C-alpha positions in Angstrom: 67.3 106.0 120.2 65.6 103.2 118.3 61.9 102.7 119.0 62.6 99.0 119.7 64.4 100.0 122.9 61.3 101.7 124.2 59.7 98.3 124.6 62.9 96.4 125.4 61.3 94.5 128.3 58.9 92.9 125.7 61.7 91.8 123.5 63.6 89.8 126.1 62.5 86.2 127.0 61.7 85.8 130.7 62.5 82.8 132.9 60.3 80.6 130.8 60.4 80.5 127.0 57.5 82.4 125.6 56.4 84.0 122.4 57.4 87.7 122.1 55.8 90.2 119.9 58.6 91.7 117.8 56.5 94.3 115.9 57.9 94.7 112.4 61.6 94.0 113.3 61.6 90.2 112.7 59.8 88.5 109.9 59.0 84.9 110.6 57.1 82.6 108.2 53.7 81.7 109.5 52.0 78.5 108.4 48.8 79.5 106.6 47.0 76.5 108.1 47.3 78.2 111.5 45.2 81.2 110.4 41.8 81.4 112.0 38.5 82.0 110.2 35.1 83.2 111.3 32.0 81.0 111.2 30.7 82.4 107.8 34.0 81.4 106.2 33.7 77.8 107.4 30.1 77.6 106.2 31.2 78.6 102.7 34.2 76.3 102.8 36.5 79.4 102.3 38.7 80.2 105.3 40.2 83.2 103.5 43.6 82.3 104.8 45.5 85.0 103.1 43.4 87.8 104.6 43.8 86.3 108.1 47.5 86.2 107.7 47.6 89.9 106.8 45.9 90.7 110.2 47.9 88.3 112.3 50.8 89.8 114.3 54.3 88.8 113.4 55.7 86.8 116.3 59.0 85.2 117.2 59.6 82.3 119.6 62.5 81.8 121.9 64.0 79.2 119.5 64.1 81.9 116.8 66.5 83.8 118.9 68.7 80.7 119.3 68.6 80.1 115.5 70.2 83.4 114.8 74.0 83.7 114.1 76.3 83.4 117.1 78.5 86.4 117.7 81.9 86.1 119.5 82.6 88.8 122.0 86.3 89.3 123.0 86.0 91.0 126.4 88.7 92.5 128.6 92.5 92.4 128.6 95.3 90.3 130.0 94.5 87.5 132.3 90.9 88.7 132.5 90.3 88.5 128.8 87.7 86.0 127.6 85.8 85.1 124.5 82.1 85.1 125.1 79.3 84.2 122.7 75.7 85.5 122.2 73.0 85.3 119.6 72.7 88.1 117.2 68.9 88.4 117.4 69.3 89.3 121.1 72.4 91.5 120.8 70.8 93.8 118.2 68.2 94.9 120.8 71.1 97.3 121.7 71.5 100.0 119.0 75.2 99.8 119.5 75.3 96.1 118.7 72.8 96.6 115.9 75.3 99.0 114.2 78.2 96.6 114.8 76.3 93.5 113.5 75.1 95.4 110.4 78.7 95.5 109.2 78.9 91.7 108.9 78.2 90.4 105.4 76.3 87.3 104.7 79.5 85.6 103.5 81.3 86.0 106.9 81.5 82.7 108.6 83.0 83.9 111.9 81.5 87.0 113.5 83.4 88.7 116.3 83.2 92.0 118.1 86.0 93.2 120.3 85.1 94.7 123.7 88.6 94.8 125.1 88.0 98.0 127.1 84.9 96.7 128.9 84.7 94.9 132.2 84.2 91.2 131.9 81.8 90.9 134.8 79.7 93.8 133.5 79.4 92.3 130.1 78.5 89.0 131.7 75.7 90.8 133.6 74.5 92.4 130.3 74.3 89.0 128.6 72.5 87.5 131.5 70.0 90.4 131.3 69.5 89.8 127.6 68.6 86.1 128.1 66.7 86.3 131.3 65.5 89.9 131.8 67.6 90.4 135.0 71.1 89.7 136.4 72.4 88.4 139.7 71.9 89.4 142.4 68.2 90.1 141.8 66.2 92.4 143.9 63.9 90.7 146.4 60.3 91.6 145.7 58.8 94.3 147.9 62.1 95.1 149.6 65.3 97.1 149.2 67.4 94.0 149.5 69.3 91.9 147.0 69.6 88.2 146.8 72.2 86.8 149.2 75.5 86.1 147.6 77.6 83.7 149.8 80.8 85.1 148.2 80.2 88.7 149.2 80.0 90.2 152.7 76.9 91.8 154.1 78.6 95.2 154.3 80.5 96.4 151.2 83.7 97.7 152.8 85.7 98.0 149.6 83.0 99.3 147.2 83.2 96.2 145.0 79.4 95.6 145.2 78.7 99.2 144.4 81.2 99.1 141.5 79.6 96.0 140.1 76.3 97.7 139.4 78.0 101.0 138.5 79.9 99.3 135.7 76.8 97.7 134.4 75.2 101.2 134.4 78.0 102.7 132.4 78.0 99.8 130.0 74.3 100.2 129.5 74.9 103.8 128.7 77.4 102.9 126.0 75.0 100.3 124.6 72.0 102.7 124.7 69.9 100.4 127.0 68.0 102.7 129.3 66.1 99.8 130.9 69.3 98.1 132.0 70.6 101.5 133.3 67.5 101.8 135.4 67.9 98.3 136.7 71.5 98.7 137.7 70.8 102.1 139.3 68.0 100.5 141.4 70.4 97.8 142.7 73.0 100.4 143.7 70.5 101.8 146.2 70.2 98.3 147.8 73.9 98.0 148.8 75.0 98.5 152.4 78.4 100.1 152.4 81.1 101.8 154.5 82.7 105.2 154.0 85.7 103.8 152.2 83.4 101.8 149.9 81.4 104.9 149.1 84.6 106.8 148.2 85.6 104.0 145.8 82.2 104.1 144.2 82.2 108.0 144.0 85.6 107.9 142.3 84.3 105.6 139.6 81.1 107.5 139.1 82.9 110.9 138.7 85.5 109.3 136.3 83.0 107.5 134.1 79.7 109.5 134.0 78.8 112.8 132.4 78.6 115.8 134.7 74.9 116.2 133.9 74.1 112.6 134.9 71.1 112.7 137.4 70.7 109.0 137.9 73.8 108.0 139.9 76.2 111.0 139.8 74.0 113.7 141.3 72.9 111.4 144.2 76.5 110.7 145.1 77.1 114.4 145.8 73.8 114.6 147.7 74.7 111.5 149.8 78.1 113.0 150.8 76.6 116.4 151.5 74.1 115.0 154.0 76.5 112.6 155.7 80.0 114.0 155.1 80.2 115.2 158.7 80.3 111.6 159.9 81.6 109.7 156.9 84.6 112.0 156.4 86.0 111.1 159.8 85.9 107.4 158.8 87.8 107.9 155.6 89.3 111.4 155.9 92.4 110.6 153.8 90.3 109.0 151.0 87.8 111.9 151.1 90.6 114.5 150.8 92.2 112.6 147.9 88.8 112.4 146.2 88.3 116.1 146.5 91.8 116.8 145.1 91.4 114.2 142.3 88.0 115.4 141.3 87.5 119.1 142.2 84.0 118.9 140.7 83.1 116.4 143.5 84.2 118.8 146.2 82.4 121.6 144.6 79.2 119.6 144.2 79.3 118.5 147.8 80.0 122.0 149.1 77.2 123.5 147.0 74.7 121.0 148.4 75.9 121.6 152.0 75.5 125.4 151.6 72.1 125.0 149.8 70.8 122.8 152.6 72.1 125.3 155.2 70.3 128.2 153.6 67.1 126.0 153.3 67.3 125.0 156.9 67.8 128.6 158.1 64.7 129.7 156.2 62.7 126.8 157.6 63.8 127.6 161.1 62.8 131.2 160.7 59.3 130.2 159.5 58.9 127.2 161.8 61.4 127.3 164.7 60.3 123.8 166.0 60.8 122.0 162.7 64.6 121.6 162.8 65.6 118.2 161.5 68.9 116.3 161.7 69.7 114.1 158.6 69.8 110.4 159.2 72.9 108.3 158.9 71.6 105.1 157.2 74.1 103.7 154.7 71.6 101.8 152.6 70.1 104.8 150.8 69.0 106.4 147.6 72.3 107.5 146.2 
């Protein structure tokens, strides 16, 4: 993964335009008259401008992003297909887009990248993140709540709210943007959902993530293992279908149930009064 991604938060302009240190990635001409000089230099009438420029950090302003080439992004299929645009200097913060943009020659007047297999809303969230450092709904500081969206219910009965952030997570995985993955994962934990919503979310996660994923896939199995005794009765048909469709899901849940049972039996033998019944809160670390 490119070193630039390690400091991705520093490469993205925040809510207010500000200078951003781009290291050696972007070369911007600096007016020599802006170079500083020490007192001795001024006394001799020699500001030594060239030496000062060598030590000055290379910087880029928000407008430098906007002056870069505009890339067309053809996203989605059918009625949901749309042509979006974004500035190349921001897109190449993603290694995936950096490789795609590197294929454009200087003579190309129209630059377009097809993303027809990607979700339109997820790409929109990704672009919002590039330009602002976050995407809606944002997390409320100091809480496990998200901004109120008047167009969505307080309880996610269908799984749509969970799927929104899950799709951003998998898109960030494709684009090699670990910071965006972490952000999307943190928002998943803030959603209050029902059993049927959780099943829809679990189905997507098991269909689109690697079996070794520990950020959102492993917590899904943990969640169902600790609450399946109550959630299954609320969505028993969906739960059965999920187990048949993704045997790995059923195995993961069963493994965690048995592991927890063995652990609990050991604790009860050592500390008979320490038995604990898992909670049933829906807003949880998945």
